[in-house]
C-alpha positions, 0 to 999 in steps of 0.5 A: 355315597359321596353325594350323600355325605356331601349333602349331609355336611352342607346341611350340618353347616347350614343348621349350625349357621342357623343356630349362630344367627339365631343366637344374635337375636338372643343378645350374643355379641357379633364379636364373641361369635366371630371369635368362637366360630371364625373357622366356620364363618370363613367357609360360608359362601355368599349365596349360602346366606340367603338359604340360611336366612330362609331356614330361620324363617322356617324355624319360626323367627319372624321376617320383622326380626330378621330385618331388625337384625339384618345389619348384625348378620351382615356385620357377622359375615362382612370380612368373610364374604367381601369381594367374592364377586368378580364383576370384571368377568361380566361383559359391559352392559350385563345387568349384574355389572350395571347394578355394581356400577350403580352401587359404585356411584351410590357409594361415591355420592353417599360419601360425598354427602358426608363431606358436604355435611362436614363442610357445612358444619365447619364452614368459616364464612356464611358464603361457604356455609351456603355453598355447602348447603346448596351442594347437599340439597342438589346431591340429595335430589340426585340421590332420590334416583336410588329408587330406580336401583332398588325397583330393578331388583324388586321387580326384575330379580326378586321373582327368580328367588321367589320361584326357588322358594327363597322368600325371606331374602327378597322380603327382608332386602325390600324392607331394608331398601325402604329403610334407606329410601325413607331415611333419604326422604326424611333428609330431603324433607329437612333440607327443603324445610331447613331452619337452624333449630333443625340442625342437630336432627339433620346431622343425625338423619344424614349420618343414619342415611350414610350408614344404612345406604353404605350397608345396603351397598355392601350387602348387595355387592357381597351377598345378594349379587353373588347369589344371583350370579350362581342362580341366573344364566344368560337367558334370565339376565337377558330377560332382566336386560330387556326390562331394566331400561323401562325403570331407569338407572342411577347415574350410569349409561349401560352399553347394549347386552344381547346374548344369543339365547331366548330370554327366560322370564320368572314365570318360565323359570321352573326348578322342576324343569330338568333343563334349568335344575341341571345347569344350577351349581351342584351346591345350590341344587343340593341345598334347594332339593334338601332344605324342603323349600316351597318351590313355586311351580305355578303355570301361568299359561292355561289352555284357553288363555290369549297371549297379550303383550304382557301376560295371558288372559282368557276371554272371560277375564278380559270382559270382566276387567273392562267392566270393572274399570271405572271408565266406560269404553266403546271401541270403533274399528278402523273401518268406522264400525262399532265393535265393542262396548263395556257393559258396566252396571252404571253406564254414562251413556246409553249403549245397547247390543244393537250398536255393534256393527253400526257406523260410528257416525250414526251412533251420534245425533245428526248435529254431531255427525260432521264432528265425528267424521272429522275426528275419524279423518284426522286420526286416519291422517296421522293425529295421535293426540286424543280429543277431550270433551267435558259434558254435564249430564243429570248434575254429573260432570262427564269427561269424554275422550276419543283416543286413537288405538295404534298397533305397529304404527297403524291405526286399528281403531278409535276408543271412546272413554267416558268417565263420571268425574263428579266426585273427583272434581268435588274433592279437588275443588274442596281442597281436602284431598285424602292421600292414601296411607298404606298400613304396611308403610306405617308398620315399616316406619315403626320397624325402621325407627325401632331398628335405628334406635336398637342398632345404636345400642348393640351395633359392633364398634 
């Protein structure tokens, strides 16, 4: 009975909070909501906010709308969720501590950018003006590394929330992070191509960046990170740790962190696993179980899968992937025998099943035998750089590479990769390179632009 009453009270609070946030989209001011529901807002825990925003999605409010009003949501909770995460309780090198340390550096640099802008605008001499401008330019270039901070969250943390069925927060947070990065990129563009007639625009965009970046730091430190702190155990954080170095850091050099557990990656993080569900805090478990979230229980490993370094594929998928690649591959084992070729629909060179098991030098014309033998010998003697050749065949330009295949520092074979680069060559020589333009990014820019203008009109002073 006590548990049922507890869950019932939690659900009532979430429903009320959902109504409060929904009322923001109807134009009710944050100040008015704080006055009316102050006591309820005080009781909200940081990790409950993602649950509430997920409920908004379930009730029919679009992700775009939540992203547009995200700043006002943060404003509503700002004084009630500040400094709830005790980062000092985490050891040096812990991924959560590293993320907070990165945010400290980001916030410091964001504030410094504002000081440099002020110095630039109020400089008494041309020399001082130039000094502040160059300082701004250098700092903005350094700030571009903020992308590493965001990518770590997008690639390493968001998947755990998605497995729990919490998809609204990762989607909205990613959109807001893109807003920060696109705004910074616009700052860089204006600085790199600066002229006096762009001064007013530069002032506006730098101030916009300072605002959105500062708000992002607050949201991460006081809502997102406390949420991850109650959801992830040492096993999940260890999985994050062993991946984060590949992405990089924003102005921090973290120490080692290696707990005495096996890492649990998102695809192994299953909420229907009693071992995982039982270690979640009671409040989190109750909310997940009783809000009807679409929990992701997808099983990655199938019966006929082959475990690879990064992922699982069956033999049919591996064969199809090789055939789909825009290159033609032939693999020769360390013993000099041909073991495989990708039988694509359009082959650069003639390849038939009869070459399987054949000595590689006999697969080439006699005039090339010594060259092939020398390449193989050089790879066996430690060469690791590929051999690169260009060829002409039926009015086509062919790029051919011979690449050593290494496993545990040992040569296990040689791969011949052939590619028809005629169209690529023609495009480059024409000078008309068709850069890819993502519709989703275009749509995001529209949302960001609309967001910035509307926030200026309704933002609480």
